[in-house]
Backbone bond lengths (Angstrom), bond angles and torsions (degrees), N, CA, C in turn:
res aa  C-N    CA-C-N  psi(-1)  N-CA   C-N-CA  omega(-1)  CA-C   N-CA-C  phi
1 M - - - 1.448 - - 1.519 108.53 -
2 S 1.304 116.40 110.50 1.452 120.36 179.37 1.524 108.71 -111.21
3 R 1.299 115.64 132.00 1.459 120.20 177.62 1.514 108.43 -150.80
4 I 1.299 116.80 167.40 1.458 121.67 177.50 1.532 108.26 -72.49
5 I 1.322 116.31 132.89 1.462 120.78 177.47 1.528 108.03 -79.67
6 D 1.329 116.86 125.57 1.461 121.87 -179.37 1.521 109.12 -78.34
7 E 1.332 115.88 108.78 1.465 121.10 177.56 1.508 109.24 -108.81
8 I 1.309 116.03 137.40 1.453 119.95 173.62 1.518 108.41 -125.63
9 P 1.339 117.07 143.24 1.469 119.46 177.85 1.526 110.39 -64.26
10 L 1.311 115.34 146.56 1.462 120.62 -179.75 1.524 111.28 -56.32
11 S 1.331 116.46 -35.46 1.468 120.33 -179.21 1.528 112.15 -67.20
12 E 1.332 118.40 -20.84 1.467 121.94 -178.95 1.522 112.95 -102.31
13 L 1.325 117.38 9.31 1.457 120.81 -175.19 1.520 113.15 -65.64
14 G 1.327 118.01 -29.29 1.461 120.55 -178.37 1.513 111.59 67.23
15 V 1.337 115.93 55.57 1.462 120.60 -173.99 1.519 112.98 -62.02
16 D 1.314 118.05 -20.22 1.462 119.37 177.60 1.524 110.63 -65.56
17 N 1.332 116.80 -22.03 1.456 121.46 -178.25 1.527 113.11 -94.10
18 L 1.336 117.33 -1.26 1.457 119.46 178.73 1.516 108.80 -69.79
19 T 1.302 115.95 131.16 1.454 120.17 -179.23 1.515 109.96 -114.74
20 G 1.305 115.82 162.91 1.447 120.52 177.31 1.520 110.97 -57.58
21 G 1.299 115.51 143.13 1.457 120.11 -179.69 1.514 113.76 89.29
22 M 1.316 117.74 -1.74 1.461 120.41 -179.91 1.512 111.74 -78.13
23 E 1.312 114.87 151.43 1.457 121.89 173.69 1.515 108.25 -108.33
24 I 1.326 115.62 135.39 1.456 121.32 178.36 1.517 107.57 -121.59
25 N 1.319 116.27 125.07 1.458 122.58 -179.86 1.516 108.92 -104.15
26 V 1.334 116.54 124.11 1.458 121.66 -175.74 1.524 109.34 -119.12
27 L 1.328 115.51 131.09 1.459 122.03 177.08 1.520 108.60 -113.13
28 I 1.335 115.88 134.47 1.462 120.84 179.95 1.518 107.97 -129.38
29 G 1.323 116.39 123.16 1.460 120.92 179.98 1.515 111.75 88.69
30 E 1.324 115.76 -161.12 1.461 122.59 -177.66 1.525 110.43 -85.08
31 C 1.307 116.85 81.16 1.456 121.95 179.16 1.527 108.43 -97.95
32 H 1.296 116.46 114.87 1.458 121.54 -176.76 1.521 111.05 -75.50
33 D 1.334 115.68 152.25 1.462 120.63 179.23 1.518 112.40 -56.22
34 S 1.332 117.61 -37.20 1.471 120.14 -179.31 1.527 110.73 -64.59
35 W 1.336 117.59 -35.55 1.467 121.13 176.63 1.516 109.87 -64.68
36 V 1.326 114.22 -44.95 1.468 120.52 -177.70 1.523 109.57 -61.46
37 E 1.328 116.67 -45.08 1.465 119.84 179.81 1.518 111.32 -63.31
38 F 1.327 117.60 -39.81 1.463 121.29 -178.42 1.531 111.44 -69.88
39 L 1.323 118.22 -46.12 1.459 121.88 -174.52 1.526 113.95 -83.51
40 F 1.325 117.25 -40.65 1.460 120.38 -175.08 1.527 112.82 -92.48
41 Q 1.333 117.46 -27.96 1.459 122.72 -173.08 1.532 109.58 46.37
42 P 1.343 116.09 63.31 1.470 120.29 -171.40 1.524 113.90 -67.29
43 R 1.321 113.87 144.95 1.459 121.80 172.92 1.530 107.96 -88.54
44 E 1.300 116.92 168.14 1.466 121.29 -178.53 1.522 112.75 -60.69
45 D 1.323 118.28 -32.34 1.466 121.29 -175.58 1.526 113.37 -91.24
46 E 1.335 118.32 2.63 1.458 120.61 -179.22 1.519 111.38 -83.85
47 F 1.322 114.34 153.40 1.459 120.66 176.80 1.516 108.77 -132.43
48 F 1.316 115.37 165.31 1.458 121.99 -178.49 1.508 109.25 -130.53
49 V 1.318 115.73 142.89 1.457 122.41 178.84 1.527 107.33 -114.97
50 R 1.321 116.47 130.25 1.464 120.56 177.38 1.526 107.72 -103.42
51 V 1.323 115.91 129.64 1.463 121.19 -179.68 1.523 109.33 -121.92
52 P 1.334 117.11 160.32 1.468 120.46 178.91 1.533 111.53 -61.47
53 S 1.311 115.97 147.26 1.470 120.33 -177.28 1.525 112.58 -67.89
54 T 1.326 117.37 -15.62 1.462 120.89 -179.12 1.527 113.31 -92.26
55 M 1.331 118.01 -2.37 1.467 120.55 -176.05 1.526 110.89 -73.41
56 P 1.345 117.89 122.63 1.471 120.79 176.36 1.533 110.67 -83.08
57 W 1.327 115.71 169.59 1.464 121.36 -179.82 1.529 112.13 -55.14
58 A 1.322 116.93 -45.42 1.472 119.86 -175.65 1.527 110.99 -56.66
59 N 1.316 117.18 -45.78 1.459 120.41 -178.72 1.533 111.68 -67.61
60 L 1.331 116.93 -41.51 1.462 120.21 178.76 1.527 111.00 -61.90
61 L 1.320 117.04 -43.78 1.461 120.27 -178.08 1.531 112.55 -70.00
62 V 1.321 117.68 -27.62 1.469 120.37 173.93 1.526 110.05 -70.87
63 V 1.327 117.22 -42.85 1.467 120.75 178.27 1.533 110.18 -60.99
64 L 1.326 116.87 -37.31 1.463 121.22 178.64 1.530 112.64 -80.80
65 K 1.331 116.52 1.98 1.468 125.10 178.17 1.527 113.03 61.83
66 C 1.323 115.38 33.91 1.467 119.97 172.13 1.522 110.00 -80.88
67 F 1.340 116.21 -24.65 1.462 123.01 177.05 1.521 108.43 -136.80
68 P 1.337 117.67 150.85 1.461 120.26 -179.14 1.529 113.71 -74.96
69 S 1.338 117.13 -22.10 1.466 119.61 -178.02 1.521 110.05 -152.33
70 V 1.328 115.19 162.33 1.460 121.25 177.70 1.529 109.81 -63.58
71 S 1.330 116.31 -40.64 1.467 118.46 -179.26 1.530 111.36 -64.05
72 Q 1.329 117.48 -36.79 1.464 120.81 177.80 1.533 110.61 -67.01
73 A 1.327 116.90 -39.94 1.471 120.54 177.34 1.530 110.27 -63.69
74 R 1.328 115.91 -41.39 1.465 119.56 179.13 1.528 111.24 -64.51
75 K 1.330 116.73 -41.25 1.466 120.77 179.37 1.527 111.48 -62.17
76 N 1.341 116.13 -26.43 1.462 121.09 179.90 1.529 112.33 -92.10
77 G 1.335 116.36 14.55 1.458 120.21 172.62 1.512 116.80 94.06
78 W 1.318 118.32 8.85 1.466 121.31 -177.51 1.526 111.45 -100.65
79 N 1.318 117.32 32.27 1.470 122.28 -178.34 1.529 110.49 -92.90
80 R 1.323 116.47 52.51 1.467 119.71 179.96 1.524 110.23 -142.49
81 E 1.310 114.11 165.41 1.458 120.54 178.07 1.526 109.32 -75.53
82 I 1.305 116.42 156.06 1.459 121.13 174.39 1.526 107.14 -76.47
83 A 1.311 116.35 127.20 1.463 121.24 -176.84 1.527 111.48 -67.94
84 E 1.323 115.48 150.45 1.458 120.16 175.91 1.518 109.16 -70.31
85 G 1.315 115.52 149.97 1.451 120.87 179.70 1.520 111.57 95.87
86 W 1.314 116.18 -147.27 1.458 123.84 -174.77 1.521 110.29 -99.40
87 T 1.340 116.95 132.37 1.462 122.21 177.32 1.519 109.04 -137.30
88 E 1.313 116.38 137.32 1.469 122.43 173.72 1.516 108.17 -124.16
89 I 1.327 116.57 133.18 1.465 119.72 172.91 1.521 109.34 -136.36
90 T 1.310 115.33 153.74 1.459 122.52 170.79 1.512 105.38 -120.66
91 I 1.327 116.23 129.82 1.459 119.29 -176.22 1.521 109.78 -137.91
92 G 1.320 114.95 146.36 1.455 120.97 176.31 1.514 112.56 100.65
93 K 1.309 115.43 155.94 1.460 121.23 176.09 1.522 109.70 -113.07
94 A 1.320 116.64 -59.95 1.459 119.93 -179.56 1.532 111.07 -73.22
95 R 1.326 116.30 -35.45 1.467 121.39 -179.16 1.528 107.75 -124.85
96 R 1.314 115.78 74.00 1.463 121.51 -175.54 1.525 110.45 -70.89
97 L 1.333 115.04 128.64 1.462 121.81 177.56 1.516 109.52 -120.72
98 W 1.307 115.82 142.40 1.455 122.07 172.21 1.512 106.15 -105.24
99 I 1.326 116.20 121.61 1.460 121.54 -176.76 1.521 108.15 -116.97
100 Y 1.325 115.29 123.30 1.463 122.53 179.61 1.519 108.06 -114.29
101 V 1.326 116.39 125.69 1.462 121.39 -174.47 1.523 109.90 -122.99
102 L 1.327 115.44 133.29 1.462 121.38 170.43 1.520 107.17 -119.90
103 K 1.332 116.03 112.99 1.456 121.75 179.09 1.519 108.46 -111.30
104 E 1.313 114.81 122.08 1.455 121.28 -177.62 1.522 111.41 -60.27
105 S 1.326 115.64 143.20 1.456 121.92 174.64 1.522 107.75 -157.25
106 Q 1.302 116.00 169.80 1.462 120.40 177.86 1.526 110.35 -61.05
107 A 1.325 117.17 -41.54 1.467 121.07 -179.83 1.528 111.20 -63.29
108 V 1.338 117.69 -39.97 1.455 120.99 178.14 1.525 110.27 -64.74
109 R 1.341 116.18 -44.47 1.471 119.67 179.20 1.517 111.05 -59.60
110 E 1.345 117.40 -43.21 1.463 120.83 -179.27 1.530 111.38 -68.04
111 C 1.313 117.53 -39.88 1.449 121.70 -177.94 1.529 112.01 -67.88
112 L 1.327 116.33 -39.36 1.463 120.50 -174.59 1.528 113.71 -99.16
113 A 1.331 116.93 8.17 1.471 119.68 -178.81 1.510 110.74 -71.65
C-alpha cells in the first residue's frame, strides 16, 4: 500500500488540541516514504511532523506542551539528544501521549535499503 505521507509543519500542529491517548509521529532528517510505511504502517487518519535534526528532547517536548519550559523538561531528565533510529516514548499522566520518532542515520539507511 503506497500513499502520500501526510506531513504537517510543527508550527501548524495545534498542540492545544492534542488530547490524552494521541499518537504523534515525528520524522527527523531524510526519512523516505517507504521507510515510514514499513516502520509506522500509517493509517489514513495519521499525520507526521518533521522537526529539525538538531532539536533535542527538551525542546520537542516543550513544543508539544508536555512541559511548560525547556528548563522544566531538562529537570525531568529530558536533557539529551534524540537518538538516531527508532524511538518510542509515552509521556504524561493526565494527558498521556505516545510519541514515535524516526531519526535518519547511516544505520537506518543501511537497514532499510
